[in-house]
C-alpha positions as CSV (number, residue, x, y, z in Angstrom):
1,X,13.4,-11.6,-54.1
2,X,15.9,-8.8,-53.9
3,X,17.9,-7.9,-50.8
4,X,15.6,-5.1,-49.6
5,X,12.5,-7.2,-50.0
6,X,14.1,-10.2,-48.3
7,X,15.2,-8.1,-45.3
8,X,11.8,-6.4,-45.0
9,X,10.0,-9.8,-45.2
10,X,12.3,-11.4,-42.6
11,X,11.9,-8.5,-40.2
12,X,8.1,-8.7,-40.4
13,X,8.1,-12.4,-39.8
14,X,10.4,-12.2,-36.8
15,X,8.5,-9.2,-35.4
16,X,5.2,-11.1,-35.6
17,X,6.8,-14.1,-33.8
18,X,8.2,-11.8,-31.1
19,X,5.0,-10.0,-30.7
20,X,3.0,-13.2,-30.3
21,X,5.5,-14.7,-27.9
22,X,5.7,-11.6,-25.7
23,X,2.0,-10.7,-25.5
24,X,0.6,-14.2,-25.2
25,X,2.7,-15.5,-22.3
26,X,5.0,-17.8,-24.2
27,X,8.5,-18.4,-22.8
28,X,10.0,-15.2,-24.4
29,X,8.1,-13.1,-21.9
30,X,9.5,-15.0,-19.0
31,X,13.1,-14.5,-20.1
32,X,14.4,-12.1,-17.5
33,X,11.2,-10.0,-17.6
34,X,11.7,-9.3,-21.4
35,X,8.8,-7.5,-23.1
36,X,8.3,-6.3,-26.6
37,X,9.1,-2.7,-25.5
38,X,12.4,-3.8,-24.2
39,X,13.2,-5.7,-27.4
40,X,12.3,-2.5,-29.4
41,X,14.6,-0.5,-27.3
42,X,17.5,-2.9,-27.9
43,X,16.8,-3.2,-31.6
44,X,16.5,0.6,-32.0
45,X,20.0,0.9,-30.4
46,X,21.3,-1.6,-32.9
47,X,19.7,0.2,-35.8
48,X,21.3,3.5,-34.7
49,X,24.7,1.9,-34.3
50,X,24.7,-0.1,-37.6
51,X,22.2,1.5,-40.0
52,X,22.7,5.1,-39.2
53,X,26.4,5.3,-38.1
54,X,28.5,2.3,-39.1
55,X,27.2,1.7,-42.6
56,X,27.6,5.3,-44.0
57,X,30.8,6.0,-42.1
58,X,32.5,2.8,-43.1
59,X,31.3,2.8,-46.7
60,X,34.4,2.7,-49.0
61,X,34.8,5.0,-52.1
62,X,34.9,2.1,-54.6
63,X,33.0,-1.2,-54.8
64,X,32.0,-2.3,-51.3
65,X,33.6,-5.4,-49.9
66,X,31.5,-8.4,-48.8
67,X,31.7,-7.5,-45.1
68,X,30.2,-4.1,-45.8
69,X,27.4,-5.5,-47.9
70,X,26.6,-7.9,-45.1
71,X,26.7,-5.1,-42.6
72,X,24.4,-3.1,-44.9
73,X,21.9,-5.9,-45.0
74,X,22.0,-6.2,-41.2
75,X,21.3,-2.5,-40.9
76,X,18.5,-2.8,-43.4
77,X,17.0,-5.6,-41.4
78,X,17.2,-3.6,-38.1
79,X,15.6,-0.7,-40.0
80,X,12.5,-2.7,-40.9
81,X,12.4,-4.6,-37.6
82,X,12.5,-1.3,-35.6
83,X,9.7,0.3,-37.7
84,X,7.5,-2.7,-37.8
85,X,7.7,-3.5,-34.0
86,X,7.2,0.2,-33.1
87,X,4.1,0.3,-35.3
88,X,2.7,-2.9,-33.6
89,X,3.4,-1.6,-30.1
90,X,1.7,1.7,-30.9
91,X,-1.3,-0.3,-32.1
92,X,-1.4,-2.3,-28.9
93,X,-1.1,0.9,-26.8
94,X,-4.0,2.5,-28.7
95,X,-6.1,-0.6,-28.3
96,X,-5.6,-0.6,-24.5
97,X,-6.3,3.1,-24.3
98,X,-9.5,2.8,-26.3
99,X,-10.7,-0.1,-24.1
100,X,-9.7,1.6,-20.9
101,X,-11.7,3.9,-18.6
102,X,-9.3,6.9,-18.6
103,X,-11.8,9.4,-20.1
104,X,-12.6,10.8,-23.5
105,X,-9.3,12.7,-23.9
106,X,-7.3,9.4,-23.6
107,X,-9.6,7.7,-26.1
108,X,-9.4,10.6,-28.5
109,X,-5.6,10.7,-28.2
110,X,-5.4,6.9,-28.9
111,X,-7.6,7.2,-32.0
112,X,-5.4,10.1,-33.4
113,X,-2.2,8.2,-32.6
114,X,-3.5,5.1,-34.3
115,X,-4.2,7.0,-37.5
116,X,-0.7,8.6,-37.3
117,X,1.0,5.3,-36.7
118,X,-0.8,3.8,-39.7
119,X,0.3,6.6,-41.9
120,X,3.9,6.4,-40.7
121,X,3.9,2.6,-41.2
122,X,2.8,2.8,-44.9
123,X,6.4,3.1,-46.3
124,X,7.2,-0.2,-44.5
125,X,4.8,-2.0,-46.8
126,X,4.6,0.0,-50.1
127,X,6.2,2.9,-51.9
128,X,4.5,5.8,-50.2
129,X,3.0,8.6,-52.4
130,X,4.4,12.1,-52.1
131,X,1.2,13.5,-50.7
132,X,1.7,11.2,-47.6
133,X,4.6,13.3,-46.3
134,X,2.7,16.4,-45.5
135,X,-0.3,14.4,-44.2
136,X,2.0,12.5,-41.8
137,X,3.6,15.8,-40.5
138,X,0.2,17.2,-39.7
139,X,-1.0,14.0,-38.1
140,X,2.2,13.9,-36.0
141,X,1.5,17.4,-34.7
142,X,-2.1,16.6,-33.8
143,X,-1.0,13.3,-32.1
144,X,1.7,15.1,-30.0
145,X,-0.8,17.7,-28.8
146,X,-3.4,15.0,-28.1
147,X,-1.0,13.0,-25.9
148,X,0.1,16.1,-24.0
149,X,-3.5,17.2,-23.3
150,X,-4.6,13.6,-22.3
151,X,-1.8,13.5,-19.7
152,X,-3.1,16.4,-17.7
153,X,-5.4,15.7,-14.8
154,X,-5.8,15.7,-11.0
155,X,-3.6,13.4,-8.9
156,X,-1.2,12.9,-11.9
157,X,2.6,13.3,-11.7
158,X,3.4,17.0,-11.9
159,X,6.8,16.5,-13.4
160,X,5.4,14.6,-16.3
161,X,2.7,17.2,-16.8
162,X,5.5,19.9,-17.0
163,X,7.9,17.8,-19.0
164,X,5.6,16.5,-21.8
165,X,4.9,20.0,-23.2
166,X,8.7,20.7,-23.2
167,X,9.3,17.5,-25.1
168,X,6.5,18.4,-27.5
169,X,8.0,21.8,-28.5
170,X,10.9,20.6,-30.8
171,X,8.5,18.1,-32.5
172,X,6.0,20.8,-33.2
173,X,8.8,23.2,-34.4
174,X,9.8,20.5,-36.9
175,X,6.3,20.2,-38.2
176,X,6.0,24.0,-38.5
177,X,9.2,24.0,-40.5
178,X,8.0,21.2,-42.8
179,X,4.6,22.8,-43.4
180,X,6.3,26.2,-44.0
181,X,8.8,24.8,-46.4
182,X,5.9,23.3,-48.4
183,X,3.7,26.4,-48.6
184,X,5.6,29.5,-47.5
185,X,9.3,29.3,-48.2
186,X,11.8,27.1,-50.0
187,X,13.5,24.5,-47.8
188,X,16.9,24.9,-49.4
189,X,17.6,28.5,-48.4
190,X,20.8,29.2,-46.3
191,X,18.8,31.7,-44.2
192,X,15.3,32.7,-43.6
193,X,12.4,31.2,-41.5
194,X,13.3,27.6,-42.2
195,X,16.8,28.0,-40.9
196,X,15.6,29.9,-37.9
197,X,13.0,27.2,-37.1
198,X,15.7,24.5,-37.4
199,X,17.9,26.3,-35.0
200,X,15.0,26.9,-32.6
201,X,14.2,23.2,-32.8
202,X,17.7,22.2,-31.9
203,X,17.7,24.7,-29.0
204,X,14.4,23.3,-27.9
205,X,15.9,19.8,-28.0
206,X,18.7,20.9,-25.7
207,X,16.3,22.5,-23.3
208,X,14.1,19.4,-23.3
209,X,17.2,17.2,-22.6
210,X,18.3,19.4,-19.7
211,X,14.8,19.5,-18.3
212,X,14.4,15.7,-18.6
213,X,16.3,15.1,-15.3
214,X,14.1,17.4,-13.3
215,X,10.8,16.4,-14.9
216,X,11.1,12.7,-15.3
217,X,13.6,11.4,-12.7
218,X,12.1,9.3,-9.8
219,X,10.8,10.9,-6.7
220,X,12.1,11.8,-4.1
221,X,14.3,13.6,-6.6
222,X,17.5,14.0,-4.6
223,X,17.6,10.5,-3.4
224,X,17.0,9.1,-6.9
225,X,19.5,11.2,-8.9
226,X,22.3,11.0,-6.3
227,X,22.4,7.2,-6.4
228,X,25.9,6.0,-7.2
229,X,24.8,4.2,-10.4
230,X,23.0,7.1,-12.0
231,X,25.7,9.6,-10.9
232,X,28.4,7.3,-12.3
233,X,26.6,7.1,-15.7
234,X,26.3,10.9,-16.0
235,X,30.0,11.4,-15.1
236,X,31.1,8.7,-17.5
237,X,29.1,10.3,-20.3
238,X,30.6,13.7,-19.6
239,X,34.2,12.3,-19.3
240,X,33.9,10.0,-22.3
241,X,32.4,12.7,-24.4
242,X,35.2,15.2,-23.5
243,X,37.9,12.6,-24.4
244,X,36.3,11.7,-27.7
245,X,35.9,15.4,-28.6
246,X,39.6,15.9,-27.9
247,X,40.8,12.8,-29.8
248,X,38.4,12.4,-32.7
249,X,36.1,15.4,-33.0
250,X,35.4,15.1,-36.7
251,X,34.3,11.5,-36.6
252,X,32.2,12.2,-33.5
253,X,30.5,15.2,-35.1
254,X,29.7,13.2,-38.2
255,X,28.4,10.2,-36.1
256,X,26.1,12.6,-34.1
257,X,24.7,14.1,-37.2
258,X,24.0,10.7,-38.8
259,X,22.6,9.2,-35.6
260,X,20.3,12.0,-34.4
261,X,19.8,14.4,-37.3
262,X,21.3,17.3,-35.5
263,X,23.8,19.2,-37.7
264,X,27.2,19.5,-35.9
265,X,30.0,21.3,-37.7
266,X,32.9,18.9,-38.3
267,X,35.5,21.2,-39.7
268,X,35.9,23.1,-36.4
269,X,34.5,22.9,-32.9
270,X,30.8,23.7,-32.9
271,X,30.0,26.8,-30.7
272,X,27.3,24.9,-28.9
273,X,29.4,21.8,-28.2
274,X,29.3,22.4,-24.5
275,X,25.5,22.6,-24.5
276,X,25.3,19.4,-26.5
277,X,27.5,17.5,-24.1
278,X,25.5,18.9,-21.1
279,X,22.2,17.8,-22.8
280,X,23.5,14.3,-23.6
281,X,24.9,13.8,-20.1
282,X,21.7,15.0,-18.5
283,X,19.5,12.7,-20.5
284,X,21.8,9.8,-19.7
285,X,21.5,10.7,-16.0
286,X,17.7,10.8,-16.2
287,X,17.6,7.4,-18.1
288,X,19.9,5.8,-15.5
289,X,17.8,7.1,-12.6
290,X,14.6,5.9,-14.2
291,X,16.1,2.4,-15.0
292,X,16.8,1.9,-11.3
293,X,13.4,3.1,-10.1
294,X,11.2,0.7,-8.0
295,X,8.0,2.0,-9.8
296,X,7.1,0.2,-13.0
297,X,5.5,3.3,-14.3
298,X,8.7,5.3,-13.7
299,X,10.7,2.7,-15.6
300,X,8.2,3.1,-18.4
301,X,8.9,6.8,-18.4
302,X,12.6,6.0,-18.9
303,X,11.9,3.7,-21.8
304,X,9.7,6.3,-23.4
305,X,12.4,9.0,-23.0
306,X,15.0,6.6,-24.5
307,X,12.7,5.9,-27.5
308,X,12.4,9.7,-28.2
309,X,16.2,10.1,-28.1
310,X,16.7,7.1,-30.4
311,X,14.1,8.5,-32.9
312,X,16.3,11.5,-33.5
313,X,15.5,14.7,-35.2
314,X,15.9,13.8,-38.9
315,X,12.3,12.6,-39.6
316,X,13.2,10.8,-42.9
317,X,12.0,7.2,-42.2
318,X,9.0,5.6,-40.6
319,X,10.7,4.8,-37.2
320,X,11.8,8.5,-37.0
321,X,8.1,9.2,-36.4
322,X,7.1,6.0,-34.7
323,X,9.7,5.9,-32.0
324,X,9.1,9.4,-30.6
325,X,5.4,8.9,-30.8
326,X,5.5,5.7,-28.8
327,X,7.9,7.3,-26.3
328,X,5.5,10.2,-25.7
329,X,2.6,7.7,-25.4
330,X,4.4,5.7,-22.8
331,X,5.3,8.8,-20.8
332,X,1.8,10.2,-21.0
333,X,0.2,6.9,-19.9
334,X,2.6,6.6,-17.0
335,X,1.5,10.0,-15.7
336,X,-1.7,8.4,-14.4
337,X,-0.1,5.8,-12.1
338,X,3.5,6.9,-11.3
339,X,2.6,9.2,-8.5
340,X,0.6,6.6,-6.6
341,X,3.2,4.0,-7.1
342,X,6.0,6.1,-5.7
343,X,3.9,7.4,-2.8
344,X,3.1,3.8,-1.9
345,X,6.8,3.0,-1.5
346,X,7.5,6.0,0.8
347,X,7.9,5.5,4.5
348,X,4.6,6.0,6.4
349,X,4.4,9.6,7.5
350,X,3.0,8.8,11.0
351,X,3.2,5.4,12.7
352,X,0.5,4.2,15.1
353,X,1.8,4.0,18.7
354,X,1.8,0.8,20.7
355,X,-1.3,0.5,23.0
356,X,-1.2,-1.5,26.2
357,X,-3.5,-4.4,26.6
358,X,-5.5,-3.0,29.5
359,X,-6.3,0.3,27.7
360,X,-7.2,-1.6,24.5
361,X,-9.5,-4.0,26.4
362,X,-11.3,-1.1,28.0
363,X,-11.7,0.6,24.6
364,X,-13.1,-2.5,23.0
365,X,-15.6,-2.9,25.9
366,X,-16.7,0.7,25.5
367,X,-17.1,0.2,21.7
368,X,-19.2,-3.0,22.1
369,X,-21.4,-1.3,24.7
370,X,-21.9,1.8,22.5
371,X,-22.8,-0.4,19.4
372,X,-25.7,-2.0,21.3
373,X,-27.8,1.1,20.4
374,X,-27.5,0.2,16.7
375,X,-27.0,-3.6,16.9
376,X,-28.6,-6.6,18.5
377,X,-26.8,-9.7,19.8
378,X,-23.4,-7.9,20.1
379,X,-20.4,-10.1,20.8
380,X,-16.7,-9.3,21.0
381,X,-13.7,-11.5,20.9
382,X,-9.9,-10.9,20.8
383,X,-7.6,-13.5,19.3
384,X,-3.8,-13.6,19.2
385,X,-1.7,-15.1,16.5
386,X,2.0,-15.4,15.6
387,X,4.5,-12.6,15.5
388,X,2.5,-10.3,17.8
389,X,-0.5,-10.2,15.6
390,X,-3.9,-9.8,17.4
391,X,-7.4,-9.3,16.1
392,X,-10.3,-7.7,18.0
393,X,-13.7,-8.6,16.4
394,X,-17.2,-7.3,17.3
395,X,-20.2,-8.8,15.6
396,X,-23.9,-8.0,15.7
397,X,-27.1,-7.8,13.8
398,X,-28.8,-4.6,12.4
399,X,-32.3,-5.3,11.3
400,X,-31.4,-8.6,9.7
401,X,-28.0,-7.3,8.4
402,X,-24.9,-9.0,9.9
403,X,-22.2,-6.5,10.9
404,X,-18.6,-7.3,11.7
405,X,-15.9,-5.0,13.0
406,X,-12.4,-6.2,12.9
407,X,-9.3,-4.3,14.2
408,X,-5.9,-5.7,13.5
409,X,-2.9,-5.0,15.8
410,X,0.7,-6.0,15.8
411,X,2.8,-5.6,18.9
412,X,0.0,-3.4,20.3
413,X,0.1,-1.0,17.3
414,X,-3.1,-0.8,15.2
415,X,-2.7,-1.7,11.5
416,X,-6.1,-1.6,10.0
417,X,-9.8,-1.2,10.8
418,X,-12.1,-3.4,8.7
419,X,-16.0,-3.2,8.8
420,X,-18.3,-5.5,6.8
421,X,-22.1,-5.0,6.5
422,X,-23.8,-8.0,4.9
423,X,-21.7,-10.7,3.2
424,X,-18.0,-10.6,3.4
425,X,-16.7,-10.3,-0.1
426,X,-13.0,-10.8,-1.1
427,X,-11.6,-7.3,-1.8
428,X,-9.9,-8.7,-5.0
429,X,-13.3,-9.2,-6.6
430,X,-14.5,-6.3,-8.7
431,X,-17.0,-4.1,-6.8
432,X,-20.2,-2.5,-8.0
433,X,-19.1,0.8,-6.4
434,X,-16.0,2.1,-4.7
435,X,-15.1,5.4,-3.1
436,X,-11.6,6.3,-2.1
437,X,-11.0,9.2,0.3
438,X,-8.4,11.6,-1.0
439,X,-5.8,12.1,1.8
440,X,-3.4,14.9,2.2
441,X,0.0,14.2,0.7
442,X,1.6,14.0,4.1
443,X,-0.4,10.9,4.9
444,X,0.7,9.0,1.8
445,X,-2.0,7.1,-0.1
446,X,-4.8,4.7,0.7
447,X,-3.7,1.1,-0.1
448,X,-5.5,-0.2,-3.1
449,X,-9.1,-1.3,-2.6
450,X,-11.4,-3.4,-4.8
451,X,-11.4,-2.5,-8.5
452,X,-14.4,-0.8,-10.1
453,X,-15.0,1.1,-13.3
454,X,-15.6,3.6,-14.7
455,X,-14.7,6.7,-12.7
456,X,-17.5,9.2,-12.4
457,X,-18.5,12.5,-10.7
458,X,-21.4,12.6,-8.3
459,X,-22.5,16.2,-9.0
460,X,-21.9,16.9,-5.3
461,X,-18.9,19.2,-5.2
462,X,-18.0,18.5,-1.6
463,X,-18.2,14.8,-2.1
464,X,-16.2,14.8,-5.3
465,X,-13.5,16.9,-3.6
466,X,-13.3,14.4,-0.8
467,X,-13.6,11.1,-2.7
468,X,-12.7,9.4,-6.0
469,X,-15.7,7.4,-7.0
470,X,-15.8,4.5,-9.5
471,X,-18.4,2.0,-10.6
472,X,-22.1,2.3,-11.0
473,X,-23.6,5.8,-10.7
474,X,-27.0,4.2,-10.2
475,X,-25.8,2.2,-7.2
476,X,-24.3,5.4,-5.8
477,X,-27.7,7.2,-6.0
478,X,-29.4,4.2,-4.3
479,X,-27.0,4.3,-1.4
480,X,-26.3,8.0,-0.8
481,X,-28.9,10.7,-0.3
482,X,-27.9,14.3,0.6
483,X,-27.7,13.6,4.3
484,X,-25.6,10.5,3.9
485,X,-23.2,12.2,1.5
486,X,-22.6,15.0,4.0
487,X,-22.0,12.4,6.8
488,X,-19.6,10.5,4.6
489,X,-17.6,13.6,3.9
490,X,-17.4,14.4,7.6
491,X,-16.5,11.0,8.9
492,X,-15.0,8.6,6.3
493,X,-11.4,8.0,5.4
494,X,-9.8,5.0,3.7
495,X,-12.0,3.2,1.1
496,X,-15.6,2.0,0.9
497,X,-16.7,-0.7,-1.5
498,X,-20.2,-2.0,-2.3
499,X,-21.2,-5.2,-4.0
500,X,-24.8,-5.0,-5.3
501,X,-27.3,-6.6,-2.9
502,X,-24.5,-8.6,-1.3
503,X,-22.3,-6.6,1.0
504,X,-20.5,-3.4,1.9
505,X,-16.9,-3.1,3.2
506,X,-15.0,-0.3,4.7
507,X,-11.3,-0.2,5.5
508,X,-8.8,2.4,6.8
509,X,-5.1,2.2,7.7
510,X,-4.5,4.8,10.5
511,X,-1.5,6.9,9.7
512,X,-1.4,5.7,6.1
513,X,-3.8,7.6,4.0
514,X,-5.9,8.3,7.1
515,X,-5.5,10.5,10.2
516,X,-3.8,8.8,13.2
517,X,-6.6,9.6,15.7
518,X,-9.8,9.3,13.5
519,X,-12.0,7.4,14.0
520,X,-10.0,5.7,16.9
521,X,-8.2,7.9,19.5
522,X,-5.0,6.0,19.3
523,X,-2.8,8.7,20.9
524,X,-5.0,8.8,24.0
525,X,-5.1,5.0,24.2
526,X,-1.3,4.8,23.9
527,X,-1.1,7.1,26.9
528,X,-3.2,4.6,28.9
529,X,-6.4,6.5,28.9
530,X,-8.7,3.5,29.0
531,X,-11.8,5.7,29.0
532,X,-11.0,7.3,25.6
533,X,-14.2,7.9,23.8
534,X,-15.4,5.3,21.3
535,X,-18.1,7.6,19.9
536,X,-16.2,8.6,16.8
537,X,-15.9,5.0,15.6
538,X,-19.5,4.2,16.6
539,X,-20.7,7.2,14.4
540,X,-18.8,5.7,11.4
541,X,-20.2,2.2,11.9
542,X,-23.8,3.7,12.2
543,X,-23.2,5.5,8.9
544,X,-22.1,2.2,7.3
545,X,-25.2,0.4,8.6
546,X,-27.4,3.1,7.2
547,X,-25.7,2.8,3.8
548,X,-25.9,-1.0,3.9
549,X,-29.6,-1.0,4.8
550,X,-30.3,0.9,1.6
551,X,-28.6,-1.5,-0.8
552,X,-28.5,-5.0,0.9
553,X,-31.6,-7.1,1.6
554,X,-31.8,-8.3,5.2
555,X,-30.9,-11.9,6.2
556,X,-33.8,-14.3,6.0
557,X,-35.7,-14.8,9.2
558,X,-34.3,-17.8,11.2
559,X,-30.8,-17.7,9.8
560,X,-28.3,-17.7,12.6
561,X,-25.8,-14.9,12.8
562,X,-22.1,-15.8,12.5
563,X,-20.2,-16.4,15.7
564,X,-17.2,-14.2,16.5
565,X,-14.8,-17.1,16.3
566,X,-15.9,-17.7,12.7
567,X,-14.9,-14.2,11.7
568,X,-11.7,-13.7,13.8
């Protein structure tokens, strides 16, 4: 077995072991939160440093010494390791996308990316035929476009939706240059369309690098990018780059060309050197900001951006295609969740005011009295726990359906309203149907409700504009007629979940994803107005009872209703 084959075989074996350990919960995964993507990032850095820079720059003119041969083998190993692991991770990403419920665009993009990854990985196993080169270029262009298109959608991160097309432009310009050189012009001319496209591609790279900070940095933008750590990284890159340019410009220019495939003149200072330094510093700033983000999806954006940078712009070897493709895929996938994750960590826009006990007791009495027109055997109870936590519970029966209303308060401030019709089901259990009200951005987001899949549209424009609906469309049609949909649009906030023939649950958090004074007049109660109307909340509960009666069988005759103390 020659050296190349040995290194290739060893890289594959180690990659398979790492993949198995990482994805099947063996100890490697628990090592400081290490995942296969992080390992790929580290190995790609090693590959750039050794295989692309150190080996060619340190190669002697005569017979290589033993240390250089060993370094060459190490670089070859990192070369195969990087390509193999990147191909495996792309395969895993495509499999998850194909099995997910993110829509036909995401599935189509995953299928196209899977084909492109397979084509790019062929040279890792066999000597690739010449015809593969142009096929791979075309597949890369289609994959990039598919990932960008799949990333667009409502309630997705706007910065990513703007930044992904900017990242795609230099990749598409490279493909256009490769196809043109094959069919329209020679690729060894000193001027002409090929050179113009190459220069345009490098300019597009610089633009994408500068835009990366504004498009991909965590939100709120100013708070994230002005953190001392991220700012220090950017200043260190600028300062270090300026010093290296001053002391060893020729070596630095050659290393940049070898590492990233961007031609930098080494005989004299490149006219665009300042632009290159600004682009590198901006990317470093964006990566540092993403690395310190609290959102996992935002950190995934940073990893994706780093993989694109490490892939470079040479496009000679498999990982030159696989790394940028995986980076784009990670960024496009993060667009679906990063906005909600970051909004969830923001301070609540409006806090519920503290309500005195006399005013609250009067409101609960009015509410229980009003519910007697829809419920039988109405009982209410308020219990107090530790740390100022109190629960007010009202229970009753609606035609054989048990109904429970619970309002949680802490130090007099209302935290949540929870209404259950039928059986009380744990919200962690997957629901048959869920509907989340879409709040205004100023109110933050609704805390997560029970999971359900897939997402669907109801064909009612007003309802679809007001709610995100997931789960069974058949169950939705059974619960909601035209009148109930209109009432839901007018009265419901928070989330609503339904478990087929078992129970229905509704929850809102006033001031967080829901208005402060709907359906409970908290501002009036905080001012001591004990007579504040309970009609708005009664209207909501009556709607929930009507919905429950359409999808939950009544309790058998003779079965005792639950006592308030059992539900408090």
